[in-house]
N, C-alpha and C positions, 0 to 999 in steps of 0.2 A: 315753811314746807315748799322743798323745790317739786316740779311736777313730775318728774321718773320717779320719785320717793310715792307721791299721791298716787300715781298710776298704778305702782305696785300693789300699794295698799286697797284701791279699787279694784285689781284685779284677784287679790288674795282675799277680799270680801264678796268677790262674784264666785269663787270656787268654793268658799265655806258656803256660799248658800245653796250651791250645787250639791254639793256633798248631804248636806240636811235636806234636802228635797228628797233625795235617794236613800237616805237613812228614814223619813216620816212612812214610807211606804210599806218599810219591812216591820218597824214599829208597830204600825196600825195593824197589820195582820198579826202580831205575835199578841196583842192586846185583845183583837178579836178573837183569836184561838184560846189565850188564858179565861176570857169571858165565857164563852163556849164551854171550857173545860169544867168552868165553877157551875155552870147551869146543869151540866151533865152530872156533876157530881153530887148536888143538890138531890135531883129527880132521883136519881139510885137512892142514895139514904133518904130520902121520904118513902120511897116503895120499898126499902128493905126494913124501916122501922113499922108501916102499916102492915106488913106482911109479918110481924110478930117475931123478925130475926133478933137475936140478942148483937148488941153494937158496943162497941167499948170507946168511949168518952175520957180519955186522959186515965185511963185507969179504974173508971167507974163503969161496970156493966149496965148496959140500957136494956129492956125489954119492954114492948109494950107501954110506951109511956101514952098521957091522956092526948088527944089530937089538937088540944087547945096550946102543947107544949114541942109538938113534934116538929115543926118547922124553927124552932128555936135552937131546939139539939142539933138537927140537920146542920145548921149553919154552924154550929160547935165542931160538928165530925168534918165539916168541909172546909175549915179556916184556912189551911195550906191553901187549897185550890183557890180561895179568896184573896187569900196574902198575894199569891203569884201574879192574880188579875188586878190588884191595886199595883202592885209595884209597875207591872206591862202599861199601867195604863199613866201612872206620874211619867215613866221614860217618855212616852208620846208626848203627853203634855209638855216634857220640859225639851223635847225637841224642838215643840212647835214655838215655844218662848225663844230659844236660842234661834230659830229662824228669824221670828220677828224682829229679836234684836239686831241679827245680823244684817236684815234688809235694812232697817233703821240707820245703820252705823255707814252702810253702802250709800244712802240715799243723802246722807252728810256730806260726804267725800265727794260724792258727784258734784253735790254744791259747791264745795270746796276747788274742785277743780272747772266751775263753770266761771268763779270767780278769777280763778287764774289765768282760765281764757282771754277773758274780756280786759285784764287789767291793764292800763295804762301802760306802756314801757317806758 
């Protein structure tokens, strides 16, 4: 690999790292918002169940469930919010993994560059 190509690859990796770092912030905020929304939905659903409100769980009417099962039922009722929170968290983790991989590639290319710089002519 020639020096110019290696420099371009180092530059591309550096730009990708910067893009991923910028993306991490927004993905982190999205994950936090999705988790907060799930917690809010759970709290609202538990209060509604404990107040005796009739709720629909996939076509099944639920009213005044035993306290021991209320949380499990609330989780079922809030499954869409949990799904969104999990997706947001997975997107954040995937971005972190891509960032680590790109940083490793950059490190390897920088090592190659040092070798080329020190190579006797």
